[in-house]
N, C-alpha and C positions, 0 to 999 in steps of 0.2 A: 679489365684492369681495376674497376671499382670493387669487384668481388675480391680480387687479390689484396687490395688495401684493407677491406673489411676483415678478411681472414688474418691479416697481419696485426690489426688492432686487437682482435680477440685474443690472438696468441700472445701479444705483449702483456695483456691483462691477466691471462690465465696461465698457459704453459706453451713453451716453444714447440712442443710436439705437435700442436695443431697446425703448424706450417706444412705438415705432411699432406694436408688437404690441398695445398697448391699443386702438388704432384698429381693428385687425382684429377684436379680441375684441368691441368695441362693435358693429361691423357684423354680426358673427355673431349677437349677441343680438337685434339689430333684425330680422334675417331669421327668427329663431325666433319672433318675435311679441311680444318684450318691448317695453315702453314706451320712449319717447325719454328719459324721466327716468332709467330704470335704465341705459341705455347711456351717458348723460352722466355719471352717478355713477361708473361704472367708470373712465372717463377721468380725472375729477377726483380720485378717491381714489388712483388710480395715480400721478398727477403729484404730488399732495400728499405721498404716502408717499415718493416718490423724493426730493423736496426735504427732507423731514424726515430721512431716512437720511443723505443727503449732508451736510446742515448740522450735525446733532447727533450722528450715530453714526460717520461716517467722516471726521471732520475731519482736517486736515493736522497731523501730529505735529511738535512743536517739539523741538529738540535736548535731550537729557538732560543735566542738570548733572553735574559731576564727582562730587558726593555728593548723594544724594537718599533719600527714605524709601519703603519698600515695605511692604505689608501682605499677608500670605499668605491665599489662599483655601483652600477645602477640596480643591481639585484639585491634589494633589501626590503624588509617589511617591519612595520611597527604594530605590535599587537599586545594590548594590555600594558604591562610594565616592561616588556621586552622589546629590544631592537635586535633583529636577526638579519644576517645577510652575508654576502661574499665580499672579501677584500683581497688586495694584493699586498704582499710584503715588499720590502726593498729589493729582495733577491728574485722577485717575480713569482714567488709561490702564492697559491690561492688558498685562503682559509675561510671557513664558515665561522663568523664571529657572533657571539651573543653578549649583549650589553644590557644591564638592568638599570632603568632610570631611577634616580634617587628622589625625584619629586615630580609633581604634576606640571610645574612650570618648565622643567627640563624636557619632559615628554612633549609638551605643547610646542616648544621651540623647534625640536627636530621634526615634528609633524608638518610644520609650515616651511621647512627648508629642504632643499635638495642636497643630499649628502654626497652625491657622486663627485669624486675628485677631492674630497676633503681628506686631509692627512692628519693622523693622530700618532702620538707616541704612547704606546700601551704597555701595561703590565697585566699579567693574568696567568692562566693555566690552560695547557692543551689537554683536552680530555677525549677519551675514546667514546665513540657513539654507542648508545645502548643497543643491545641486540634486539631484533624484532620480536614481538610477542609470540609469533608463530610463523610458520613457513609462508603464510599468505598475507601477512601484515606488512605495513610500510617498513622498509629497511633504510635507516639513516645512512648506514655505511655504503650501501649501493647508490644512494642518492648523491653522496659526496664524490664517489668514483665517477658517476655520470657527469658531474660538474667539474671534474679535474681538481677537486679540492683536497688538501692534505688531511684536514681534520677539523674538529670543533675547538675554537678558542674562546674561553670565557674571560671577558675583560673584568679585572678588579678595579683598575683605575686607568684614566687616559688624560692626555693633554693635547689640546688642539695645536697643530703646527702651522699648517697653511692650506690654502685651497688651490689645487693644481688646475689651472685654466687650460682646458683642452677642448677640442671640438666635441668629443663625447660628453664631457661634463656640461658644456653649453647646451647640447641637445637634451641632456637629462634634465636640465633646469626647465627647458621649454616643455618637456613632457610633464614635469611636476606642475608647471603653471597650467597646462591643459587639464590636468586632473583636478586641480583646485577650481579652475574656471567652470568645469562641468558641474562640480558639486555645488557651486554658488548660483549658477544660472539655470540649470535644468531642473524640472520638477523632480522631487525625490524618487518617484516611481520610475523615472527614466535614466537616472544617474548611472546605475550599475551597467545597463546595456550600452549606454554611450561610451563609458570608459572602456568596456570590453571591446567594442567594435572599432573605436577610434585610436586607442593607445594600448590595447592589449592587456588591460588591468581587469582581473576578474575577482578582486578581493571582496567586492560588495554585492556580488550576485547572490540572490536569495537561495538558500540551501534547497528548499522545496522545489523551486523553479529549476535549479541546476539538476536535481534528480529527475525531474520531468523530461528535461532535454536528454538526459542519459537514457531513459527508457525509450524515448522516441528515436534515439540514435542520431541526434542532431547537435550534440555538444560542440562539435567542430564549428558551428555557426557563431559561437561566442568567442572563438579564437580567430585571430587574424591569420588568414591562410593565403594560398596562392591566388584564389579567386578574388579576395579582397585587394591584394596587391595589383592584380591585373585591372580591376575596376578603377582603383584610384589612379593607376598609371594612365588608363584610357581617358578618364575625366580630366586629368591634368593636361595630357597631350592635346586633347580636343579643345580644351580651354585656351591653350596657347595659340592654336591654329585660328580660333575664332577672333582673337584680338590682333591677328595679323602677323604673328611670328612665323618665319619660314620653317618648313618641315625639318630641314637639317638642323637648324638651331634648336627647335623644339625637342628633337631627339637628343641633342647634346645636353640640354637643360635637364631632360628626364634622366639621363645617365648620372647626373650629379644629385638630383633630387631623390632617386630611389634608395641609395644607401642612407640618406638622411631620414627618410620615412622608415626604413628598417630599424634604426635606432629608436626613433620616437614611438614606433609601434611595439617596442618591448624586446625586439631581437630574438623572438622565438625561432626554433629551427625551421618551422614552416615558412616564416617570413623570409629568413635568409636564404632558404632554398629557392623560393620564388624570385627574390631580388637578384641573387647571384646568377641564376639561369638567364633571366632577362638581360642583365648587364653583359653577360658573356656573349649572348647571341648578337646584341647590338654592337658590342666592340668588334666582334669578328666581321660584321657587315661594314664597319668603318674601315677595317683593314682589308676589305675586299676578299675575305675568306668566308666560305660557307661552313657552318657547323650545324649538324642535325640536333634536334631536341634531345634525343637520347644521349648523344655525346656531351652536350652541354650539361645535362643532368648528372652524368657520370663524373665529369670534371668537377662540378660543384660538390658532389659527394666526396671525392678524393681530397679536395682542399679542406673541406669541413673536418674530415676524420684526421688528417695529418696535423691540422692546427689544434684540434681538441679531441684526442682519441677516445676519451670517455663518453663523447656524445652518442656513440653507438648504443649506449644503454638508456638513452632518454626516449621515453615512449613517443613523444611528439616527433622526434627525429625519425624514428623507425616508421611510424604511420605515414608521415608526410612523404618520405621518399618511396615507400612501398605503394601507396595509393597513386602517386604520380607515375610510377613505373607501369602500374596496371593500365592506366589510360594511354600512355605512350605506345605500349605494345599491343593494344587491343583495337587498333584501327579497323581491322576486318570485321570484328564483332559490332563496333559502333556504326559501321556502314550498312548493317543489315536492314536498317529502316531509315527512311527520310522523314518520318513523322516525328515532330519535336517531342511529343509526349513519350513515345516509345524510346526515342533516343535518350531522353532524360532518365528513363528507367534503366536503360542499358548502362549508362554511365555509373549510376548508383549501384547497379547489380555487379558490374565488373569490380568496382572499388571495394564494395563490402565483401564480396566473395574472396578476393585475394587477401584482404587483411583479417578475415575472421579467425584464422588460427592464432594470429598475433594478439587480437583482442581477447581471445579466451586465455592466452598465456598471462596477460596482464590484469584483466578485469574479471575473468571467470564466467562471463556472460556476454551475450550480444543481443542487440535489439532486432527483433523480427520485423517490427513495424517500420524500421528505418528505410526499407525498400520503398514504401509508400510515402513516408513522412518527408524524405529528402526531395522527392519530386515536387512536393508542395512548398516546403519551407526554404530550400536552397534558392530558387528564383525570388521568393518573397523577401528574404533577407538581403540577397545580393543586389537586387534591382529596385527595391522599395525602401526597406528599413535602413540599410547602410547608407544609401544616398540621402535619405531624410535626415539621418543623424549628422552627416557631413554638412548638409545645408543649414540645419538648425544651429550647429556649432558656429558656423561662419556668421549667421544672422545674429547670434547672441553677442558677437564681438562688434558687429556694425550697429545694431539697433535692438535694445531689449524690448521696447514696446511691440515691435514687429515679431520678435521671437516669442513673446508671451501670447500673441494672437495665434501664432503657429502651434504653440503647445496646447492651446485651448481646443483646437481641432484635432491634433494628432494624439494627445495623451489618452482620451477615451477610447479611440480605435485601438491603440496599442494595449490598453488594459483589457479590452475585449478579446484580443488575440491571446493574451496571457491566460485568461480564463478558459479559452478554447483549448490551449495547450495542456493546462492542468486537468481539464475534463478528459481530453483525448488520452492522456497517459494513465488514467484510471481504468481504462478498458482492459479486460483480462487478456492473457496470453501475449503480452508485449515482449517478454524476454525469454530467451533460451539460456538456461543456467546449468550447463553440464559440469561446471567446476574447472579446475586447472588441469589440462591434459598433460600426460607425460611428454617429455621432449620428443621422443620417437614418434608419438602420435601427431604432434604438431608438424613434424617433418613430413609424415605421410599425408596429412591434410593439405599441406602446401603443394606437394607433388600432385595430389589428386585434383587440386584447383587448376594447376597448369595443364594437366591432361584434359580436364573438363573444358578449358578454353579452346584447346586444340579440336576437341570433338564438336564444339559449337561452330568453329570456323569451317569445318568440313560438313556441318549440318547433320551430324549423327547425335540427335538430341537424346535418344534413349540411353546411349552409352554415357553421355554427359551426366544424366540423372543417376545412373548406377555408380559411376566413379566418384561422384560427389557424396551420394547418400551413404555408402558403406563406411567410409572413414568417420563421417558425422555420427552415424549410429554407434560405432565403436567408442567414440569420444563420449557419447551420451551414456552408454552402459558401463564404461570402464570403472567409474567410481563405486559401483555397486558390486563389483566382482571381488568380494573378499569373504573368507570363511570364518574369520575371527569375530568375536565381540570386542568392541573397542570402547574404552573409557578414556576420555580426554579431559584433563584438568587444565583449563585455559589460564594462561598468565594474563589476568585482567587487572593487575596491580593489586591494590588493597581491596579485594572483593572476592566473590565466588562465582564460578561458572563451570559446570561440568556437562560434557556432551557424551551420551551413550548411544552407540550405533550397534545394532544387532546384525548378525551375519546376513550378507546379501541385502543389507539395508531394509530388512523386513519391518523395522521400526527405528525411530530416532527420538530420544528423549533429551531435553535440555533442562538442567537443574540450575536455576538462578541465572542472572544475566550480567553480573558485575555492575559497577556504577561508582559514582564519586560522591563522597560526603563533601558537599560544597559549603564553604565557610564565608561569612560576611566579610567583605573588604571594601576599601574605597573604590568608587566607580571608575576612576581613571586607571586603576590597576586591573580591572576586570577585562578578561580577554573578549574580543569581539566575536571570534569564532571559537566557542568553548569545545574542549575535548570531550568526546562522547564515546564511552567504552563500548556501548552496544553497537553503534554505527561503525566505529573505527577499529574495533578489535574482534568482537564476536561475529558480526555479519560477514566480514571478509573471510573468517575461518570457515563459516558454514558454506558460503558460496564457493570458496576455494576447494572445499571437499565435495562440492556438487550436491549439497543437501538442500533440497528445494522445499521440503515439508518437515515440520516437527510434529510428531504424533501427539506427544504430551509435553507441555512446558510447565515445569514445576517451580513455583515460587515458595521457597522454604519458609520465609517470614518477611515482614514488612520493614526491611532496612534498606536504605539507599544503595549500599554497596552490594546488595543482592538483587535489587529489582529496578534500579533507575534506568538501566539500559534495555529493559524489556520492551518498552514501547517502540524503540528504534528497531529492534529485531522483528517485532510483529509487522512493522511497516514494510519490511523487505522480504520476510520469509513466511510462508503459509504455516499457520498453527491450527491443528485440529481440535485441541482441547487445552485448557489452562487449569492447573490444580493449585489451590491456595490453602494455607493453613486456616482453620476456622477462626472467624472473628477479625481477620486482618483487612477485610475489604474496605472498611471505613477509614483506614489510615491515609493521611494526605499523600504519602509517597506512592500509593497504589492508584491514584486518580488517573494519571496519564495512561497507564496500561489498561485500566478498565474501560476508559473512554474509547481507546483504540480497538479493544476487543469488541465492544458494542458496535462500533462502526464496521468492523470486519465480520461481525456475526459469528464470533468464536465463542463457544460455550465456556463459561467459567464455573468451576465446581470447587466446593470446599471438601477437603479430604483429611481423614484422621486415621488413627489406629484401626486395623481390621480390614482395610482395603488391600486387595492383592490381585495380581493377574499373572498370566504366564504366556510367553511367546516362544514357541519352539522348546528349547531346553533351558530357557532362562526364566527364573521366577523373580517377581518383585513384590515386596511387602512394605506397606507403611506401618512402622512400629510406634510412631508418635506424631502428634499429641493425642491425648485421651479425652480431652474436653473441648468445649467450644468457646471458652473464655480466653481471649488472646491477651497475653501478658509480656510479650517480647521474645527475646532469644530462646528462652526455655520452652517456647511453643513452636519451635522450628519443626517442619516436617522432616522426619528421619526415614530414609529409604534403605531397606535391606535388600541386597541383590544376591542371588544364589544361582550358580551355573556349575554343575558337576561338583568338583572339589573346591572351586573358587567361591569365596564368600566376601562380600564387600558391604561396608556400612558407611553411608553418607549422611552426616549429622547436621548440616547447616551451621547455625551458630549456637547449638545446644551447649548449655553450661552445666555447672555442678549438680544442680537439682535434677535436671533432666537425665543426666548420666546415672545418677543414683537410682532413679526410677527404672531406667533401662536394665540396670543390674538386677533389680528385684524381679522384673517381669520376664526377662529373657536370658537368665543366667547362663545356662548350658548352650543355648542356641548361639550366643555371641562369643563363646570361648574359642581361643586360638583362631582368630579371624585371619583372612588373607590380606585384606586391604581396608584401611580406615581413612576416610577423609576427615581429619581432626576438626573438632568443633571450634567455632569462633576464632579461626585463623591462628590457633596456637596461643590464645590468651591464657593468663593465669587462672581465669575462672572456668576453664575447661580442661579436658584430659586429666582428670583427677587420678591419683595413684590407684585406687581400687578398680577404676574403669580400665586403665592401661594394663594392670595386672591380670584382669579377667580376659580382655581381648587379645593381648599379646600379638598384635597384627604383624604379619611379615613385612608389610610396607605401610607407612603412614605418610600422608600427603598434607602439608600445610598450604592453604591458599592464602598467600600474603604478599604484599608489595615489597619490592626491593627498598631497603633503608626507610621503611615506613615509620611514621611518627609514633606509632604505638609499640614499636619494637617487637612486633609479632614475627615469628613465634618466639615466645619468651624462652630464655636459656634454660630456666628450670623445668619448663614443660618438655623441651627437646631432650633434656637430661633424663627425664622419666622413661623415655623410649631407648635412648642410646645406652643407658646403664643396664638395660635388659638385652642388649645386642639386637635391638629392633631397628631396622632401616627407616630413615626418614628422608623426604625430599620437600623442597619449598618452591612454589611456582616463581616467586620473585627472584630467587637465586638460580634455580635450575631451568627456568623457562617452562613453557607448556610441556606437560607430561602426558604421554599416551601409554595406557596399559592395554595389552592385547591378550585376550583369553582364548586359548584353543581347547581341544578336547580335555587333555589332562595336564596342561601346562599354561603358564602365563609369562609374559615378558614386559619389560619397560623400555620405552624410547623417550628421550628428552629432546625437545625441539631445538634447544640451544646448540646441540651437536649437529642436528640435521640441516639447519639453515646456514651453517658456516661454509 
């Protein structure tokens, strides 16, 4: 029945034709020997769920009035000058609201206050979310769908109306109090962990440590999960029994306390899944009815999806239910050994194996070391670190002198564990990064895992190995199975980043990394978690494509919008060699990249005119610069690429002087070009008339941000191309652009069309 509701929700969001899956599912049940009644119920429940979701949950939105009322939920964040979060309108619609603080005093007020339940009369504008930078980047539109929100509303002005006093707003205030209490009483090094483990807030978790947890496959330990709920429930229940409360009364109190804890813990899907299952089982016992764990889990799933259909797209929801299902239905496997260590491994093994296709779909990589790391860290966090945080939180309320004494002993041990985790994650071969598999491959992988579990249960281990290994090998090799040469011009905002992939991935070259030109502003306006182009745009693209190694990383010149993200890429992707324009090494913007390259032992070489190489049928030449004196944009590395009849010129930020020199040096070689990556984002100082007239490229690409402050590409520059009937594209407008080169032809694909 739960699968029928899942199909109904997907059909409601996508197309009603997907309801045909219900017929196939009913047929499968019939072939398995189920009664006609069960098969019919699956179809009926699926169709009823579909009509319920479409009629009551996904209704057509009416236009927003010029002034209307909003009430804040507990899902909001303050970062820099912005307040962002979810609200409900008077009609019950959910919106994602963005408000800009006008002063530091205003920001300080809202930081020290719980907004949940606060009602405002607002004016503003409903805006469409920006499309993702590429197919593997974060999609705001999909995020809003997963949260059941209509869209983004930017507030221009608001007036406070009232504070709605509800149980939820009261609990939100307690959560806010707990957050502030932890910040003021815990040592700074322990605040982030305590907030994550006790109230489900991960805002202050150090980025380096968070990445270490990801590499080890133990990120879930920082999220409140079913194990946390079970442990807190057990501690509370046993505590009540120890003070003389009768068992029946303790169970009744626990029934009331669990939902309260769910709200205070942040209400993540994993929390509500655990709370709802426990509540359902306990309620059925009170009613003298027996309900199995799998039925309770299915009932919880159905209620969740019917109340909030978009939740099926939340990663936490998917992983939580799928991992729990793997444990519920793997009793035979888990009973293969009575040894606690082997059983711990089997629990991790079963969970990780079933969710691995889903992890690859969302994150494009999985942790290999997680099979070992979870055996060590799950018991450590569950039975030592979590209880210690609970104890220390209680003690800070009762007696700060005692709490400080506890911190003196605990903090050094916890810091030692952090150093161990950071050291452990540095070991090689931690991750398998095959990229994002095709949907059909994910389906095959899931089926292979289920078949593998069956072979384990009947103790045919060789068949298990084969049935798991073959789909995994296909997933690993599939990103390399292409015959074309691919040039991808990434939409990195106001900056440059080009990725070149040769056929069958014989080589990968990345030219520039994107980056931000950061301007000085008041401290209170500065974002606590700054946007990083390298980490948040370029790395997801490379990992999504299954690119594990960069043969040559080329930094055309030392400008932040070309090199600032390079260090972040190097931290995540192997680089074999780095090429720089001569004389640029001593520029301050290059420091982080060079330090990381030294740490990773990646050779850094200065390159200039005359360097050339050939891979297969593709030739590469550096045409510029000619000297070792670095003077800025006009000393950008210029790369000329030649494959068959296709000829491309990638010019970095080359300006008028450099273009004039290229005309003198390479006149006939550059005439009637196929592709030009225009210099300096389409600035007035580049793409001069003689240069455009000589090259006459069939396609020119401007790498420039949407509505950028420099107005790149300039209208008069674009006019130089369009007046000659030469096609142009801009990454900020057209999104990420991929050019595919075959034997005697080439084609263009734009990511803005592919990701919709």
